N, C-alpha and C positions, 0 to 999 in steps of 0.2 A: 502506406500502401505502395507496394513495389510493382513494377511493370515488367513485361516480357517483350523482348525485341524479336521480331520475325522478319526474315528477308525472303523474298521470292519474286517470281515474275507476275506482274499485274495482268490479270486475265479480264477483269471487268467488275461491274457493280450490278447487283440484283436488287429486286424489290425487297424491302425490309427496313432500311437499306443494308446491304452487306457487301463487303469487298471480297472478291475472289482472287486468291493468290495461288500460284503453283509453287509448292514448297517440296523440295526433294522429289520431284516428279509426280506429286499428288496434289490435286486441286482441293484447297481448303477455303471455307467461307468464314469470314469474321464480321460480326455486326459492327456497323459504323456509328460512332457517337460524335462524328464531325461531319461537316458538309464538304463535298467535293464539287467543284464546278465542272460543267460539261467540257470546257476547254482543257482543264487539268486531266480529266478522264481520257479524252481523245489523245492528248499529247503523251500520255504515259502508258498507253496500251502496249502490251508485249515488251515492256522494259522491266528491269529489276528495280524493286523498291524495298525500302525498309520501313516497318511500322512499329509503333509502340502500342502494346496492348495493356489494358487494365481491366481486370475482371472479364477477360476474353473479348473485350471490345476495342476497336481501333480508336485511339485517342490522339494520335499524332502520326503524320507521315514525314519521314526524314529523308 
């Protein structure tokens, strides 16, 4: 199973849960298969992050 790496500005997390990233000027939603702490979410808002996707779901934040 191969993964896809996506880089973008972390905009937030929505119910589902899903991670919202701004990629190339467009907001995209990616389902989360990992848990993110509230502290991590707060400290990474509006910063650039890189995530690993498998089957369209976030499996790792790098």
